[in-house]
C-alpha positions as CSV (number, residue, x, y, z in Angstrom):
1,M,-67.5,3.1,-72.3
2,S,-70.5,5.6,-72.5
3,K,-71.2,8.4,-74.3
4,I,-70.5,11.4,-71.3
5,M,-67.4,9.2,-70.9
6,K,-66.3,9.8,-74.2
7,T,-67.4,13.2,-74.6
8,R,-65.3,14.1,-71.4
9,I,-62.4,12.1,-72.4
10,L,-62.5,14.4,-76.1
11,A,-63.2,17.5,-74.0
12,F,-59.9,16.8,-72.0
13,L,-57.7,15.8,-75.0
14,F,-58.9,19.3,-76.7
15,I,-58.0,21.2,-74.0
16,L,-54.7,19.5,-73.7
17,I,-54.2,20.0,-77.4
18,S,-55.0,23.4,-77.3
19,T,-53.1,24.4,-74.1
20,S,-49.9,22.5,-75.7
21,V,-50.4,24.2,-79.3
22,F,-51.4,27.8,-78.2
23,G,-49.5,27.9,-75.1
24,G,-51.8,28.4,-72.7
25,E,-53.3,31.2,-74.6
26,P,-57.0,31.7,-74.5
27,F,-58.8,30.3,-77.4
28,I,-59.5,33.4,-78.8
29,S,-58.2,36.1,-80.8
30,Q,-56.7,38.8,-79.2
31,P,-56.1,42.3,-80.8
32,Q,-53.3,42.8,-82.3
33,G,-51.5,46.7,-81.5
34,D,-51.5,49.1,-84.5
35,P,-48.8,48.9,-86.9
36,W,-47.3,52.9,-85.7
37,T,-46.4,54.6,-83.1
38,Q,-47.4,58.0,-81.2
39,Q,-44.1,59.7,-83.1
40,Q,-45.5,58.6,-86.5
41,L,-48.9,60.3,-85.9
42,L,-48.4,64.3,-88.2
43,D,-50.8,66.5,-85.9
44,P,-52.9,68.0,-89.3
45,A,-51.8,71.5,-88.6
46,E,-48.1,70.6,-89.0
47,L,-49.0,69.0,-92.6
48,A,-51.5,72.2,-92.8
49,R,-47.8,74.3,-92.3
50,V,-46.0,72.5,-94.4
51,L,-47.7,72.5,-97.3
52,K,-48.7,76.4,-96.9
53,N,-44.6,77.1,-97.5
54,P,-43.1,75.8,-100.9
55,K,-40.1,76.7,-98.7
56,L,-39.9,73.3,-96.9
57,P,-39.4,70.0,-98.1
58,Q,-43.1,68.7,-99.3
59,P,-44.0,65.7,-98.5
60,L,-45.6,62.5,-100.6
61,V,-49.2,62.3,-98.9
62,F,-51.5,59.4,-100.3
63,S,-55.4,59.4,-100.0
64,I,-55.8,56.1,-98.4
65,G,-59.2,56.7,-98.3
66,M,-62.1,57.6,-100.7
67,E,-61.4,60.7,-102.3
68,A,-57.9,63.1,-102.2
69,V,-58.9,65.7,-99.9
70,I,-55.7,67.5,-99.1
71,K,-53.9,69.5,-101.2
72,G,-51.3,67.6,-103.3
73,S,-52.2,64.5,-101.9
74,I,-52.1,61.4,-104.5
75,E,-55.5,59.1,-104.8
76,I,-54.9,55.5,-104.3
77,G,-58.2,54.3,-103.2
78,P,-59.4,52.9,-100.2
79,V,-56.4,50.2,-99.3
80,M,-58.9,48.0,-97.6
81,R,-59.2,46.7,-100.9
82,S,-56.7,44.7,-102.7
83,Q,-56.1,46.7,-105.9
84,S,-56.0,49.9,-103.8
85,L,-53.2,48.2,-101.5
86,N,-51.3,46.9,-104.7
87,L,-51.1,50.7,-106.2
88,L,-49.9,52.1,-103.1
89,K,-47.0,49.0,-102.9
90,E,-46.4,49.7,-106.8
91,K,-46.1,53.9,-106.6
92,L,-43.9,52.7,-103.3
93,T,-41.7,50.9,-105.0
94,K,-40.2,53.7,-106.7
95,L,-39.1,55.8,-103.8
96,T,-36.1,55.8,-102.0
97,K,-36.6,54.0,-98.5
98,N,-36.0,57.1,-96.7
99,A,-38.7,59.6,-99.0
100,Q,-40.6,61.4,-96.8
101,I,-44.5,59.9,-96.5
102,V,-47.6,61.0,-95.0
103,V,-50.7,58.4,-95.7
104,Y,-54.1,59.5,-94.2
105,C,-57.5,58.6,-94.9
106,G,-60.3,60.2,-92.7
107,C,-63.5,57.9,-93.1
108,C,-63.9,57.6,-89.3
109,P,-62.4,57.2,-85.7
110,F,-59.2,55.6,-86.2
111,A,-60.9,52.7,-83.8
112,S,-63.0,51.6,-86.9
113,C,-61.0,52.7,-90.1
114,P,-60.4,49.8,-92.5
115,N,-57.5,51.3,-94.7
116,V,-55.1,52.8,-91.9
117,R,-53.5,49.5,-90.2
118,P,-53.3,47.6,-94.1
119,A,-51.0,51.1,-95.7
120,M,-49.0,51.4,-92.4
121,A,-48.6,47.3,-91.7
122,L,-47.2,47.8,-96.1
123,L,-44.8,50.7,-95.6
124,K,-43.4,49.4,-92.6
125,S,-43.3,46.0,-94.5
126,M,-41.0,47.4,-97.3
127,Q,-38.7,48.8,-94.3
128,F,-39.6,52.3,-95.4
129,T,-37.8,54.9,-92.6
130,N,-39.5,58.0,-92.6
131,Y,-43.6,57.8,-93.2
132,K,-46.4,59.3,-90.8
133,L,-49.7,58.7,-90.7
134,L,-51.7,62.1,-90.4
135,N,-53.8,62.2,-87.0
136,L,-57.6,62.3,-88.1
137,P,-59.3,60.8,-84.8
138,Q,-62.5,61.6,-86.0
139,N,-62.7,62.1,-89.6
140,I,-61.3,64.3,-92.8
141,K,-64.1,66.9,-92.4
142,V,-64.0,67.7,-88.7
143,D,-60.0,67.4,-88.2
144,W,-59.2,69.0,-91.7
145,I,-61.5,70.3,-93.9
146,D,-63.3,72.6,-90.7
147,K,-60.3,74.0,-90.0
148,D,-59.9,75.3,-93.7
149,Y,-56.3,73.7,-94.4
150,P,-55.1,73.2,-97.5
151,M,-57.5,71.2,-100.3
152,N,-57.7,70.1,-103.9
153,D,-59.3,72.0,-106.3
C-alpha cells in the first residue's frame, strides 16, 4: 500500500471517528453562553438606590475583582484564581439558598472579564435562587465611580 493511500485511509478514519464521537459537530471549540440571564443583570443605579436607603433590605455584595469599591461590599479577590473562587464558595456555604446576593468585578467589559463567569457559574451550581450580576458593561470607574454612587472609604 502506498504512502498516499495510507494517508487517505487515516484521514478518512479520523473524519469517520470524529463525526461519530462529536455527532457531526465541527471539531472546534464552540463558545459557551454566559452563565446568567438578562433578568440577573442588576442596573448600577438600582443597587446605588438600595444602598443609599438603609430601610430597604440590603443585599450581600461581593467584589470578585481586584478591589472592593462599592460601599459595604465584601472583598473576595479575582475569582479567576482558584484561591479566591474557593473563598467565595466558603462565604456562600454559610448563606441560605435564597439570600440576596450581588457580585461585581468591573475590571473590564463583560466580554473579556475573567471573573464574572466563574462567580456566576458557582452561584448557579450551588443552587442559589436570588443572585444578580451588577451590570458594569464598561468598567467600575465608568459605570460606578464616575456616577458618584456609594463607595467604600
